[in-house]
CHARMM-style PDB file with segment names, atoms N, HN, CA, C and O in Angstrom:
ATOM      1  N   MET     1       0.752  -1.122  -0.062  1.00  0.00      PROA
ATOM      2  CA  MET     1       0.090  -0.114   0.154  1.00  0.00      PROA
ATOM      3  C   MET     1       1.076   1.363   0.239  1.00  0.00      PROA
ATOM      4  O   MET     1       0.768   2.466  -0.212  1.00  0.00      PROA
ATOM      5  N   SER     2       2.105   1.050   0.832  1.00  0.00      PROA
ATOM      6  HN  SER     2       2.355   0.154   1.199  1.00  0.00      PROA
ATOM      7  CA  SER     2       2.512   2.560   0.734  1.00  0.00      PROA
ATOM      8  C   SER     2       3.417   2.868  -0.819  1.00  0.00      PROA
ATOM      9  O   SER     2       3.472   3.985  -1.332  1.00  0.00      PROA
ATOM     10  N   ARG     3       3.853   2.049  -1.201  1.00  0.00      PROA
ATOM     11  HN  ARG     3       3.808   1.141  -0.784  1.00  0.00      PROA
ATOM     12  CA  ARG     3       4.404   2.023  -2.860  1.00  0.00      PROA
ATOM     13  C   ARG     3       3.013   2.990  -3.693  1.00  0.00      PROA
ATOM     14  O   ARG     3       3.007   4.138  -4.136  1.00  0.00      PROA
ATOM     15  N   GLU     4       1.883   1.876  -3.640  1.00  0.00      PROA
ATOM     16  HN  GLU     4       1.889   0.943  -3.279  1.00  0.00      PROA
ATOM     17  CA  GLU     4       0.577   2.811  -4.186  1.00  0.00      PROA
ATOM     18  C   GLU     4       0.368   3.714  -3.809  1.00  0.00      PROA
ATOM     19  O   GLU     4      -0.716   4.076  -4.268  1.00  0.00      PROA
ATOM     20  N   ASN     5       0.909   4.656  -2.953  1.00  0.00      PROA
ATOM     21  HN  ASN     5       1.789   4.362  -2.581  1.00  0.00      PROA
ATOM     22  CA  ASN     5       0.161   5.481  -2.247  1.00  0.00      PROA
ATOM     23  C   ASN     5       1.252   6.876  -2.654  1.00  0.00      PROA
ATOM     24  O   ASN     5       1.058   8.065  -2.399  1.00  0.00      PROA
ATOM     25  N   SER     6       2.748   6.063  -3.561  1.00  0.00      PROA
ATOM     26  HN  SER     6       2.906   5.097  -3.768  1.00  0.00      PROA
ATOM     27  CA  SER     6       3.701   7.051  -3.644  1.00  0.00      PROA
ATOM     28  C   SER     6       4.142   6.883  -4.684  1.00  0.00      PROA
ATOM     29  O   SER     6       5.366   6.977  -4.779  1.00  0.00      PROA
ATOM     30  N   LEU     7       3.308   6.552  -5.956  1.00  0.00      PROA
ATOM     31  HN  LEU     7       2.313   6.475  -5.879  1.00  0.00      PROA
ATOM     32  CA  LEU     7       3.586   6.124  -7.423  1.00  0.00      PROA
ATOM     33  C   LEU     7       3.476   7.580  -8.515  1.00  0.00      PROA
ATOM     34  O   LEU     7       2.844   7.715  -9.563  1.00  0.00      PROA
ATOM     35  N   GLU     8       4.429   8.615  -7.720  1.00  0.00      PROA
ATOM     36  HN  GLU     8       4.942   8.506  -6.869  1.00  0.00      PROA
ATOM     37  CA  GLU     8       4.315   9.730  -8.862  1.00  0.00      PROA
ATOM     38  C   GLU     8       6.353   9.274  -9.553  1.00  0.00      PROA
ATOM     39  O   GLU     8       7.428   8.926  -9.065  1.00  0.00      PROA
ATOM     40  N   GLY     9       5.962   9.491 -10.451  1.00  0.00      PROA
ATOM     41  HN  GLY     9       5.089   9.774 -10.848  1.00  0.00      PROA
ATOM     42  CA  GLY     9       7.550   9.256 -10.718  1.00  0.00      PROA
ATOM     43  C   GLY     9       7.849   7.707 -11.240  1.00  0.00      PROA
ATOM     44  O   GLY     9       6.966   6.879 -11.465  1.00  0.00      PROA
ATOM     45  N   TYR    10       9.053   7.523 -11.363  1.00  0.00      PROA
ATOM     46  HN  TYR    10       9.769   8.196 -11.180  1.00  0.00      PROA
ATOM     47  CA  TYR    10       9.844   6.291 -11.737  1.00  0.00      PROA
ATOM     48  C   TYR    10       9.860   5.796 -10.440  1.00  0.00      PROA
ATOM     49  O   TYR    10       9.658   6.489  -9.443  1.00  0.00      PROA
ATOM     50  N   LEU    11      10.085   4.663 -10.440  1.00  0.00      PROA
ATOM     51  HN  LEU    11      10.248   4.100 -11.249  1.00  0.00      PROA
ATOM     52  CA  LEU    11      10.160   3.374  -9.663  1.00  0.00      PROA
ATOM     53  C   LEU    11      12.231   3.775  -8.580  1.00  0.00      PROA
ATOM     54  O   LEU    11      12.598   4.046  -7.437  1.00  0.00      PROA
ATOM     55  N   ALA    12      12.799   3.569  -9.785  1.00  0.00      PROA
ATOM     56  HN  ALA    12      12.500   3.349 -10.714  1.00  0.00      PROA
ATOM     57  CA  ALA    12      14.488   4.406  -9.253  1.00  0.00      PROA
ATOM     58  C   ALA    12      14.260   5.769  -8.195  1.00  0.00      PROA
ATOM     59  O   ALA    12      15.020   5.885  -7.234  1.00  0.00      PROA
ATOM     60  N   ASP    13      13.016   6.927  -8.469  1.00  0.00      PROA
ATOM     61  HN  ASP    13      12.399   6.833  -9.250  1.00  0.00      PROA
ATOM     62  CA  ASP    13      13.334   7.894  -7.784  1.00  0.00      PROA
ATOM     63  C   ASP    13      12.770   7.642  -6.663  1.00  0.00      PROA
ATOM     64  O   ASP    13      13.066   8.282  -5.654  1.00  0.00      PROA
ATOM     65  N   LEU    14      11.399   6.162  -6.662  1.00  0.00      PROA
ATOM     66  HN  LEU    14      11.159   5.642  -7.482  1.00  0.00      PROA
ATOM     67  CA  LEU    14      10.607   6.098  -5.466  1.00  0.00      PROA
ATOM     68  C   LEU    14      11.601   5.380  -4.308  1.00  0.00      PROA
ATOM     69  O   LEU    14      11.495   5.432  -3.083  1.00  0.00      PROA
ATOM     70  N   TYR    15      12.586   4.706  -5.122  1.00  0.00      PROA
ATOM     71  HN  TYR    15      12.672   4.664  -6.117  1.00  0.00      PROA
ATOM     72  CA  TYR    15      13.658   3.899  -4.564  1.00  0.00      PROA
ATOM     73  C   TYR    15      14.779   4.292  -3.572  1.00  0.00      PROA
ATOM     74  O   TYR    15      15.314   3.611  -2.697  1.00  0.00      PROA
ATOM     75  N   ASP    16      15.058   5.996  -4.064  1.00  0.00      PROA
ATOM     76  HN  ASP    16      14.623   6.549  -4.775  1.00  0.00      PROA
ATOM     77  CA  ASP    16      16.501   6.306  -3.885  1.00  0.00      PROA
ATOM     78  C   ASP    16      16.496   6.739  -2.544  1.00  0.00      PROA
ATOM     79  O   ASP    16      15.814   7.689  -2.161  1.00  0.00      PROA
ATOM     80  N   PRO    17      17.386   5.936  -1.669  1.00  0.00      PROA
ATOM     81  CA  PRO    17      17.532   5.906  -0.455  1.00  0.00      PROA
ATOM     82  C   PRO    17      17.589   7.645   0.220  1.00  0.00      PROA
ATOM     83  O   PRO    17      17.411   7.974   1.393  1.00  0.00      PROA
ATOM     84  N   VAL    18      17.790   8.233  -0.559  1.00  0.00      PROA
ATOM     85  HN  VAL    18      17.935   7.966  -1.512  1.00  0.00      PROA
ATOM     86  CA  VAL    18      18.015   9.734  -0.062  1.00  0.00      PROA
ATOM     87  C   VAL    18      16.335  10.135  -0.165  1.00  0.00      PROA
ATOM     88  O   VAL    18      15.848  10.575   0.877  1.00  0.00      PROA
ATOM     89  N   SER    19      15.661  10.039  -1.052  1.00  0.00      PROA
ATOM     90  HN  SER    19      16.057   9.681  -1.898  1.00  0.00      PROA
ATOM     91  CA  SER    19      14.912  10.566  -1.127  1.00  0.00      PROA
ATOM     92  C   SER    19      13.304   9.859  -1.310  1.00  0.00      PROA
ATOM     93  O   SER    19      12.390  10.464  -1.869  1.00  0.00      PROA
ATOM     94  N   MET    20      13.171   8.518  -0.745  1.00  0.00      PROA
ATOM     95  HN  MET    20      13.913   8.026  -0.291  1.00  0.00      PROA
ATOM     96  CA  MET    20      12.345   7.549  -0.544  1.00  0.00      PROA
ATOM     97  C   MET    20      11.281   8.230   0.844  1.00  0.00      PROA
ATOM     98  O   MET    20      11.565   8.799   1.897  1.00  0.00      PROA
ATOM     99  N   PRO    21      10.266   7.916   0.341  1.00  0.00      PROA
ATOM    100  CA  PRO    21       9.450   8.688   1.188  1.00  0.00      PROA
ATOM    101  C   PRO    21       9.402   7.498   2.397  1.00  0.00      PROA
ATOM    102  O   PRO    21       9.581   6.280   2.391  1.00  0.00      PROA
ATOM    103  N   PRO    22       8.999   8.692   3.639  1.00  0.00      PROA
ATOM    104  CA  PRO    22       9.168   8.208   5.027  1.00  0.00      PROA
ATOM    105  C   PRO    22       8.410   6.789   5.291  1.00  0.00      PROA
ATOM    106  O   PRO    22       8.914   5.855   5.915  1.00  0.00      PROA
ATOM    107  N   ARG    23       7.102   6.791   4.700  1.00  0.00      PROA
ATOM    108  HN  ARG    23       6.693   7.550   4.193  1.00  0.00      PROA
ATOM    109  CA  ARG    23       5.996   5.874   4.865  1.00  0.00      PROA
ATOM    110  C   ARG    23       6.806   4.533   3.761  1.00  0.00      PROA
ATOM    111  O   ARG    23       6.739   3.553   4.503  1.00  0.00      PROA
ATOM    112  N   LEU    24       7.170   4.277   3.060  1.00  0.00      PROA
ATOM    113  HN  LEU    24       7.224   5.073   2.457  1.00  0.00      PROA
ATOM    114  CA  LEU    24       7.627   3.393   2.567  1.00  0.00      PROA
ATOM    115  C   LEU    24       8.941   2.748   2.894  1.00  0.00      PROA
ATOM    116  O   LEU    24       9.115   1.530   2.870  1.00  0.00      PROA
ATOM    117  N   ALA    25       9.736   3.520   3.161  1.00  0.00      PROA
ATOM    118  HN  ALA    25       9.594   4.510   3.181  1.00  0.00      PROA
ATOM    119  CA  ALA    25      10.872   2.956   4.036  1.00  0.00      PROA
ATOM    120  C   ALA    25      10.286   2.484   5.504  1.00  0.00      PROA
ATOM    121  O   ALA    25      10.791   1.555   6.134  1.00  0.00      PROA
ATOM    122  N   LYS    26       9.295   3.152   5.906  1.00  0.00      PROA
ATOM    123  HN  LYS    26       8.885   3.907   5.394  1.00  0.00      PROA
ATOM    124  CA  LYS    26       9.088   1.990   7.280  1.00  0.00      PROA
ATOM    125  C   LYS    26       8.739   0.975   6.887  1.00  0.00      PROA
ATOM    126  O   LYS    26       9.288  -0.006   7.389  1.00  0.00      PROA
ATOM    127  N   ALA    27       7.521   0.711   5.663  1.00  0.00      PROA
ATOM    128  HN  ALA    27       7.074   1.508   5.256  1.00  0.00      PROA
ATOM    129  CA  ALA    27       7.282  -0.736   5.341  1.00  0.00      PROA
ATOM    130  C   ALA    27       8.334  -1.140   4.922  1.00  0.00      PROA
ATOM    131  O   ALA    27       8.042  -2.300   5.214  1.00  0.00      PROA
ATOM    132  N   HSD    28       9.538  -1.262   4.395  1.00  0.00      PROA
ATOM    133  HN  HSD    28       9.775  -0.319   4.158  1.00  0.00      PROA
ATOM    134  CA  HSD    28      10.456  -1.933   3.804  1.00  0.00      PROA
ATOM    135  C   HSD    28      11.169  -2.284   5.032  1.00  0.00      PROA
ATOM    136  O   HSD    28      11.596  -3.434   5.141  1.00  0.00      PROA
ATOM    137  N   GLU    29      11.345  -1.451   5.950  1.00  0.00      PROA
ATOM    138  HN  GLU    29      10.998  -0.517   5.862  1.00  0.00      PROA
ATOM    139  CA  GLU    29      12.194  -2.051   6.984  1.00  0.00      PROA
ATOM    140  C   GLU    29      11.548  -3.348   7.844  1.00  0.00      PROA
ATOM    141  O   GLU    29      12.130  -4.414   8.040  1.00  0.00      PROA
ATOM    142  N   ALA    30      10.260  -3.005   8.285  1.00  0.00      PROA
ATOM    143  HN  ALA    30       9.787  -2.139   8.126  1.00  0.00      PROA
ATOM    144  CA  ALA    30       9.209  -3.946   9.017  1.00  0.00      PROA
ATOM    145  C   ALA    30       9.140  -5.309   8.216  1.00  0.00      PROA
ATOM    146  O   ALA    30       8.934  -6.362   8.819  1.00  0.00      PROA
ATOM    147  N   LEU    31       9.356  -5.260   6.534  1.00  0.00      PROA
ATOM    148  HN  LEU    31       9.523  -4.404   6.044  1.00  0.00      PROA
ATOM    149  CA  LEU    31       9.125  -6.305   5.628  1.00  0.00      PROA
ATOM    150  C   LEU    31      10.972  -6.942   5.995  1.00  0.00      PROA
ATOM    151  O   LEU    31      11.182  -8.130   6.236  1.00  0.00      PROA
ATOM    152  N   ASP    32      11.780  -6.186   5.971  1.00  0.00      PROA
ATOM    153  HN  ASP    32      11.610  -5.220   5.775  1.00  0.00      PROA
ATOM    154  CA  ASP    32      13.139  -6.976   6.238  1.00  0.00      PROA
ATOM    155  C   ASP    32      12.992  -7.699   7.452  1.00  0.00      PROA
ATOM    156  O   ASP    32      13.292  -8.876   7.651  1.00  0.00      PROA
ATOM    157  N   ARG    33      12.490  -6.861   8.258  1.00  0.00      PROA
ATOM    158  HN  ARG    33      12.247  -5.905   8.096  1.00  0.00      PROA
ATOM    159  CA  ARG    33      12.221  -7.884   9.979  1.00  0.00      PROA
ATOM    160  C   ARG    33      11.748  -8.940  10.077  1.00  0.00      PROA
ATOM    161  O   ARG    33      12.082  -9.911  10.756  1.00  0.00      PROA
ATOM    162  N   ALA    34      10.717  -8.736   9.200  1.00  0.00      PROA
ATOM    163  HN  ALA    34      10.446  -7.947   8.649  1.00  0.00      PROA
ATOM    164  CA  ALA    34       9.894 -10.257   9.116  1.00  0.00      PROA
ATOM    165  C   ALA    34      10.453 -11.284   8.263  1.00  0.00      PROA
ATOM    166  O   ALA    34      10.216 -12.465   8.515  1.00  0.00      PROA
ATOM    167  N   VAL    35      10.912 -11.071   7.635  1.00  0.00      PROA
ATOM    168  HN  VAL    35      11.104 -10.111   7.430  1.00  0.00      PROA
ATOM    169  CA  VAL    35      11.820 -12.003   6.651  1.00  0.00      PROA
ATOM    170  C   VAL    35      13.075 -12.329   6.999  1.00  0.00      PROA
ATOM    171  O   VAL    35      13.633 -13.242   6.390  1.00  0.00      PROA
ATOM    172  N   ASP    36      13.602 -11.781   7.826  1.00  0.00      PROA
ATOM    173  HN  ASP    36      13.149 -11.040   8.321  1.00  0.00      PROA
ATOM    174  CA  ASP    36      14.817 -12.001   8.477  1.00  0.00      PROA
ATOM    175  C   ASP    36      14.559 -13.091   9.538  1.00  0.00      PROA
ATOM    176  O   ASP    36      15.275 -14.087   9.647  1.00  0.00      PROA
ATOM    177  N   ARG    37      13.547 -12.849  10.266  1.00  0.00      PROA
ATOM    178  HN  ARG    37      12.965 -12.041  10.177  1.00  0.00      PROA
ATOM    179  CA  ARG    37      13.166 -13.660  11.404  1.00  0.00      PROA
ATOM    180  C   ARG    37      12.508 -15.121  10.848  1.00  0.00      PROA
ATOM    181  O   ARG    37      11.894 -15.900  11.577  1.00  0.00      PROA
ATOM    182  N   CYS    38      12.806 -15.363   9.169  1.00  0.00      PROA
ATOM    183  HN  CYS    38      13.304 -14.731   8.576  1.00  0.00      PROA
ATOM    184  CA  CYS    38      12.438 -16.447   8.858  1.00  0.00      PROA
ATOM    185  C   CYS    38      13.525 -17.307   8.756  1.00  0.00      PROA
ATOM    186  O   CYS    38      13.542 -18.510   9.015  1.00  0.00      PROA
ATOM    187  N   TYR    39      14.619 -16.456   8.280  1.00  0.00      PROA
ATOM    188  HN  TYR    39      14.606 -15.478   8.070  1.00  0.00      PROA
ATOM    189  CA  TYR    39      15.769 -17.359   8.298  1.00  0.00      PROA
ATOM    190  C   TYR    39      16.491 -17.469  10.037  1.00  0.00      PROA
ATOM    191  O   TYR    39      16.670 -18.590  10.512  1.00  0.00      PROA
ATOM    192  N   ARG    40      16.705 -16.722  10.521  1.00  0.00      PROA
ATOM    193  HN  ARG    40      16.560 -15.811  10.135  1.00  0.00      PROA
ATOM    194  CA  ARG    40      17.421 -16.791  12.053  1.00  0.00      PROA
ATOM    195  C   ARG    40      16.765 -15.810  13.216  1.00  0.00      PROA
ATOM    196  O   ARG    40      16.076 -14.872  12.813  1.00  0.00      PROA
ATOM    197  N   LYS    41      16.939 -15.975  14.571  1.00  0.00      PROA
ATOM    198  HN  LYS    41      17.499 -16.736  14.899  1.00  0.00      PROA
ATOM    199  CA  LYS    41      16.175 -15.485  15.429  1.00  0.00      PROA
ATOM    200  C   LYS    41      16.401 -14.191  15.407  1.00  0.00      PROA
ATOM    201  O   LYS    41      15.569 -13.306  15.207  1.00  0.00      PROA
ATOM    202  N   GLU    42      18.458 -13.986  15.783  1.00  0.00      PROA
ATOM    203  HN  GLU    42      19.134 -14.704  15.946  1.00  0.00      PROA
ATOM    204  CA  GLU    42      18.805 -12.639  15.728  1.00  0.00      PROA
ATOM    205  C   GLU    42      18.831 -11.832  14.713  1.00  0.00      PROA
ATOM    206  O   GLU    42      19.298 -12.344  13.696  1.00  0.00      PROA
ATOM    207  N   PRO    43      18.398 -10.444  14.601  1.00  0.00      PROA
ATOM    208  CA  PRO    43      18.365  -9.674  13.472  1.00  0.00      PROA
ATOM    209  C   PRO    43      20.332  -9.163  12.593  1.00  0.00      PROA
ATOM    210  O   PRO    43      21.421  -9.160  13.166  1.00  0.00      PROA
ATOM    211  N   PHE    44      20.007  -8.817  11.108  1.00  0.00      PROA
ATOM    212  HN  PHE    44      19.122  -8.819  10.642  1.00  0.00      PROA
ATOM    213  CA  PHE    44      21.259  -8.917  10.415  1.00  0.00      PROA
ATOM    214  C   PHE    44      21.724  -7.578  10.701  1.00  0.00      PROA
ATOM    215  O   PHE    44      20.880  -6.685  10.635  1.00  0.00      PROA
ATOM    216  N   LEU    45      22.954  -7.266  11.017  1.00  0.00      PROA
ATOM    217  HN  LEU    45      23.640  -7.992  11.071  1.00  0.00      PROA
ATOM    218  CA  LEU    45      23.314  -5.941  10.962  1.00  0.00      PROA
ATOM    219  C   LEU    45      23.223  -5.171  10.131  1.00  0.00      PROA
ATOM    220  O   LEU    45      22.708  -4.054  10.192  1.00  0.00      PROA
ATOM    221  N   THR    46      23.952  -5.931   8.847  1.00  0.00      PROA
ATOM    222  HN  THR    46      24.371  -6.838   8.798  1.00  0.00      PROA
ATOM    223  CA  THR    46      24.156  -4.981   7.513  1.00  0.00      PROA
ATOM    224  C   THR    46      23.623  -5.815   6.576  1.00  0.00      PROA
ATOM    225  O   THR    46      23.543  -7.038   6.690  1.00  0.00      PROA
ATOM    226  N   ASP    47      23.123  -4.918   5.309  1.00  0.00      PROA
ATOM    227  HN  ASP    47      23.188  -3.924   5.216  1.00  0.00      PROA
ATOM    228  CA  ASP    47      22.759  -5.979   4.154  1.00  0.00      PROA
ATOM    229  C   ASP    47      23.793  -7.163   3.899  1.00  0.00      PROA
ATOM    230  O   ASP    47      23.530  -8.352   3.720  1.00  0.00      PROA
ATOM    231  N   ARG    48      25.002  -6.553   3.927  1.00  0.00      PROA
ATOM    232  HN  ARG    48      25.216  -5.587   4.073  1.00  0.00      PROA
ATOM    233  CA  ARG    48      25.885  -7.504   3.280  1.00  0.00      PROA
ATOM    234  C   ARG    48      26.087  -8.959   4.768  1.00  0.00      PROA
ATOM    235  O   ARG    48      26.525 -10.002   4.282  1.00  0.00      PROA
ATOM    236  N   GLN    49      25.902  -9.021   5.856  1.00  0.00      PROA
ATOM    237  HN  GLN    49      25.546  -8.175   6.252  1.00  0.00      PROA
ATOM    238  CA  GLN    49      25.251 -10.217   6.986  1.00  0.00      PROA
ATOM    239  C   GLN    49      24.276 -10.749   5.791  1.00  0.00      PROA
ATOM    240  O   GLN    49      24.685 -11.714   5.145  1.00  0.00      PROA
ATOM    241  N   ARG    50      23.326 -10.321   5.540  1.00  0.00      PROA
ATOM    242  HN  ARG    50      22.994  -9.537   6.065  1.00  0.00      PROA
ATOM    243  CA  ARG    50      22.538 -10.543   5.513  1.00  0.00      PROA
ATOM    244  C   ARG    50      22.321 -11.751   4.054  1.00  0.00      PROA
ATOM    245  O   ARG    50      21.769 -12.846   3.955  1.00  0.00      PROA
ATOM    246  N   VAL    51      23.143 -10.779   3.000  1.00  0.00      PROA
ATOM    247  HN  VAL    51      23.591  -9.888   3.080  1.00  0.00      PROA
ATOM    248  CA  VAL    51      22.942 -11.367   2.020  1.00  0.00      PROA
ATOM    249  C   VAL    51      24.461 -12.421   1.953  1.00  0.00      PROA
ATOM    250  O   VAL    51      24.592 -13.038   0.896  1.00  0.00      PROA
ATOM    251  N   GLU    52      25.612 -12.632   3.075  1.00  0.00      PROA
ATOM    252  HN  GLU    52      25.506 -12.130   3.933  1.00  0.00      PROA
ATOM    253  CA  GLU    52      26.495 -13.502   3.157  1.00  0.00      PROA
ATOM    254  C   GLU    52      25.851 -14.948   3.851  1.00  0.00      PROA
ATOM    255  O   GLU    52      26.400 -16.034   3.666  1.00  0.00      PROA
ATOM    256  N   HSD    53      24.421 -14.762   4.795  1.00  0.00      PROA
ATOM    257  HN  HSD    53      23.976 -13.880   4.945  1.00  0.00      PROA
ATOM    258  CA  HSD    53      24.159 -15.471   5.463  1.00  0.00      PROA
ATOM    259  C   HSD    53      22.709 -16.674   4.373  1.00  0.00      PROA
ATOM    260  O   HSD    53      22.337 -17.839   4.509  1.00  0.00      PROA
ATOM    261  N   LEU    54      22.407 -15.769   3.585  1.00  0.00      PROA
ATOM    262  HN  LEU    54      22.709 -14.823   3.474  1.00  0.00      PROA
ATOM    263  CA  LEU    54      21.489 -16.176   2.174  1.00  0.00      PROA
ATOM    264  C   LEU    54      22.623 -17.207   1.326  1.00  0.00      PROA
ATOM    265  O   LEU    54      22.398 -18.384   1.044  1.00  0.00      PROA
ATOM    266  N   PHE    55      23.676 -16.575   1.056  1.00  0.00      PROA
ATOM    267  HN  PHE    55      23.859 -15.619   1.285  1.00  0.00      PROA
ATOM    268  CA  PHE    55      24.507 -17.456   0.035  1.00  0.00      PROA
ATOM    269  C   PHE    55      24.696 -18.931   1.004  1.00  0.00      PROA
ATOM    270  O   PHE    55      24.228 -20.005   0.629  1.00  0.00      PROA
ATOM    271  N   ALA    56      25.299 -18.796   2.023  1.00  0.00      PROA
ATOM    272  HN  ALA    56      25.680 -17.923   2.328  1.00  0.00      PROA
ATOM    273  CA  ALA    56      25.597 -20.059   2.920  1.00  0.00      PROA
ATOM    274  C   ALA    56      24.268 -20.551   2.594  1.00  0.00      PROA
ATOM    275  O   ALA    56      24.485 -21.448   1.779  1.00  0.00      PROA
ATOM    276  N   LEU    57      23.066 -20.467   2.768  1.00  0.00      PROA
ATOM    277  HN  LEU    57      22.890 -19.738   3.430  1.00  0.00      PROA
ATOM    278  CA  LEU    57      21.838 -21.460   3.073  1.00  0.00      PROA
ATOM    279  C   LEU    57      21.832 -22.393   1.852  1.00  0.00      PROA
ATOM    280  O   LEU    57      21.761 -23.621   1.810  1.00  0.00      PROA
ATOM    281  N   TYR    58      21.973 -21.027   0.384  1.00  0.00      PROA
ATOM    282  HN  TYR    58      22.030 -20.029   0.419  1.00  0.00      PROA
ATOM    283  CA  TYR    58      22.113 -21.633  -0.680  1.00  0.00      PROA
ATOM    284  C   TYR    58      22.840 -22.380  -1.647  1.00  0.00      PROA
ATOM    285  O   TYR    58      22.479 -22.825  -2.737  1.00  0.00      PROA
ATOM    286  N   GLU    59      24.258 -22.454  -0.871  1.00  0.00      PROA
ATOM    287  HN  GLU    59      24.551 -22.093   0.014  1.00  0.00      PROA
ATOM    288  CA  GLU    59      25.074 -23.395  -1.090  1.00  0.00      PROA
ATOM    289  C   GLU    59      24.753 -24.843  -0.504  1.00  0.00      PROA
ATOM    290  O   GLU    59      24.956 -25.875  -1.143  1.00  0.00      PROA
ATOM    291  N   GLN    60      24.168 -24.793   0.931  1.00  0.00      PROA
ATOM    292  HN  GLN    60      24.002 -23.955   1.450  1.00  0.00      PROA
ATOM    293  CA  GLN    60      23.778 -25.450   1.651  1.00  0.00      PROA
ATOM    294  C   GLN    60      23.054 -26.549   0.615  1.00  0.00      PROA
ATOM    295  O   GLN    60      23.500 -27.685   0.460  1.00  0.00      PROA
ATOM    296  N   LEU    61      21.910 -26.052  -0.044  1.00  0.00      PROA
ATOM    297  HN  LEU    61      21.548 -25.129   0.082  1.00  0.00      PROA
ATOM    298  CA  LEU    61      20.763 -26.512  -0.392  1.00  0.00      PROA
ATOM    299  C   LEU    61      21.006 -27.022  -1.372  1.00  0.00      PROA
ATOM    300  O   LEU    61      20.406 -28.079  -1.569  1.00  0.00      PROA
ATOM    301  N   THR    62      22.482 -26.295  -3.003  1.00  0.00      PROA
ATOM    302  HN  THR    62      22.969 -25.437  -2.843  1.00  0.00      PROA
ATOM    303  CA  THR    62      22.252 -26.541  -4.088  1.00  0.00      PROA
ATOM    304  C   THR    62      23.755 -28.021  -3.806  1.00  0.00      PROA
ATOM    305  O   THR    62      23.793 -29.016  -4.531  1.00  0.00      PROA
ATOM    306  N   ALA    63      24.517 -27.839  -2.950  1.00  0.00      PROA
ATOM    307  HN  ALA    63      24.485 -27.031  -2.361  1.00  0.00      PROA
ATOM    308  CA  ALA    63      25.645 -28.569  -3.000  1.00  0.00      PROA
ATOM    309  C   ALA    63      25.170 -29.835  -3.377  1.00  0.00      PROA
ATOM    310  O   ALA    63      25.714 -30.245  -4.403  1.00  0.00      PROA
ATOM    311  N   PRO    64      24.326 -30.599  -2.883  1.00  0.00      PROA
ATOM    312  CA  PRO    64      23.943 -32.132  -3.751  1.00  0.00      PROA
ATOM    313  C   PRO    64      23.721 -32.193  -4.714  1.00  0.00      PROA
ATOM    314  O   PRO    64      23.922 -33.265  -5.285  1.00  0.00      PROA
ATOM    315  N   LEU    65      23.360 -31.443  -5.197  1.00  0.00      PROA
ATOM    316  HN  LEU    65      23.197 -30.572  -4.733  1.00  0.00      PROA
ATOM    317  CA  LEU    65      22.915 -31.074  -6.687  1.00  0.00      PROA
ATOM    318  C   LEU    65      24.184 -31.216  -7.842  1.00  0.00      PROA
ATOM    319  O   LEU    65      24.148 -31.797  -8.927  1.00  0.00      PROA
ATOM    320  N   VAL    66      25.265 -30.500  -7.228  1.00  0.00      PROA
ATOM    321  HN  VAL    66      25.294 -30.028  -6.347  1.00  0.00      PROA
ATOM    322  CA  VAL    66      26.511 -30.002  -7.785  1.00  0.00      PROA
ATOM    323  C   VAL    66      27.016 -31.886  -8.434  1.00  0.00      PROA
ATOM    324  O   VAL    66      27.467 -32.859  -7.828  1.00  0.00      PROA
ATOM    325  N   ALA    67      26.741 -31.718  -9.514  1.00  0.00      PROA
ATOM    326  HN  ALA    67      26.375 -30.928 -10.006  1.00  0.00      PROA
ATOM    327  CA  ALA    67      27.575 -33.237  -9.852  1.00  0.00      PROA
ATOM    328  C   ALA    67      29.335 -33.713  -9.699  1.00  0.00      PROA
ATOM    329  O   ALA    67      30.322 -33.160 -10.184  1.00  0.00      PROA
ATOM    330  N   GLN    68      29.261 -34.631  -9.055  1.00  0.00      PROA
ATOM    331  HN  GLN    68      28.459 -35.081  -8.661  1.00  0.00      PROA
ATOM    332  CA  GLN    68      30.775 -35.199  -8.794  1.00  0.00      PROA
ATOM    333  C   GLN    68      31.324 -35.373  -9.826  1.00  0.00      PROA
ATOM    334  O   GLN    68      30.713 -35.954 -10.722  1.00  0.00      PROA
ATOM    335  N   PRO    69      32.952 -34.823 -10.071  1.00  0.00      PROA
ATOM    336  CA  PRO    69      33.200 -35.642 -11.158  1.00  0.00      PROA
ATOM    337  C   PRO    69      33.883 -36.993 -11.175  1.00  0.00      PROA
ATOM    338  O   PRO    69      34.598 -37.553 -10.344  1.00  0.00      PROA
ATOM    339  N   LYS    70      33.425 -37.364 -12.428  1.00  0.00      PROA
ATOM    340  HN  LYS    70      32.844 -36.910 -13.102  1.00  0.00      PROA
ATOM    341  CA  LYS    70      33.253 -39.288 -12.569  1.00  0.00      PROA
ATOM    342  C   LYS    70      34.773 -39.621 -12.278  1.00  0.00      PROA
ATOM    343  O   LYS    70      35.499 -38.664 -12.546  1.00  0.00      PROA
ATOM    344  N   ARG    71      35.281 -40.472 -11.911  1.00  0.00      PROA
ATOM    345  HN  ARG    71      34.692 -41.250 -11.693  1.00  0.00      PROA
ATOM    346  CA  ARG    71      36.577 -41.096 -11.408  1.00  0.00      PROA
ATOM    347  C   ARG    71      36.946 -41.869 -12.461  1.00  0.00      PROA
ATOM    348  O   ARG    71      36.043 -42.696 -12.593  1.00  0.00      PROA
ATOM    349  N   ARG    72      37.834 -42.061 -13.332  1.00  0.00      PROA
ATOM    350  HN  ARG    72      38.568 -41.390 -13.225  1.00  0.00      PROA
ATOM    351  CA  ARG    72      38.302 -42.774 -14.465  1.00  0.00      PROA
ATOM    352  C   ARG    72      39.055 -44.179 -13.377  1.00  0.00      PROA
ATOM    353  O   ARG    72      39.699 -44.238 -12.329  1.00  0.00      PROA
ATOM    354  N   LYS    73      38.506 -45.127 -14.371  1.00  0.00      PROA
ATOM    355  HN  LYS    73      37.983 -45.079 -15.222  1.00  0.00      PROA
ATOM    356  CA  LYS    73      38.814 -46.638 -14.066  1.00  0.00      PROA
ATOM    357  C   LYS    73      40.344 -47.009 -14.622  1.00  0.00      PROA
ATOM    358  O   LYS    73      40.489 -46.886 -15.839  1.00  0.00      PROA
ATOM    359  N   LYS    74      41.379 -47.406 -13.928  1.00  0.00      PROA
ATOM    360  HN  LYS    74      41.262 -47.506 -12.940  1.00  0.00      PROA
ATOM    361  CA  LYS    74      42.939 -47.542 -14.319  1.00  0.00      PROA
ATOM    362  C   LYS    74      43.326 -48.936 -14.367  1.00  0.00      PROA
ATOM    363  OT1 LYS    74      44.484 -49.245 -14.650  1.00  0.00      PROA
TER     364      LYS     74
END
């Protein structure tokens, strides 16, 4: 709803961290906290910390899908 109420201009302008409407910024912060709680109890302190955690989970999930090199018989 917050984004719909602020749909004047381009999305790039709307999501500019300097000029983002406070109501939209607050809505995104609440959404980030809710999503973060799906992955761990303590909050992420930075976006980098969040991305590193998510990539680590991704690697764990996809590791079994990576083909193992075939060994040649001697």
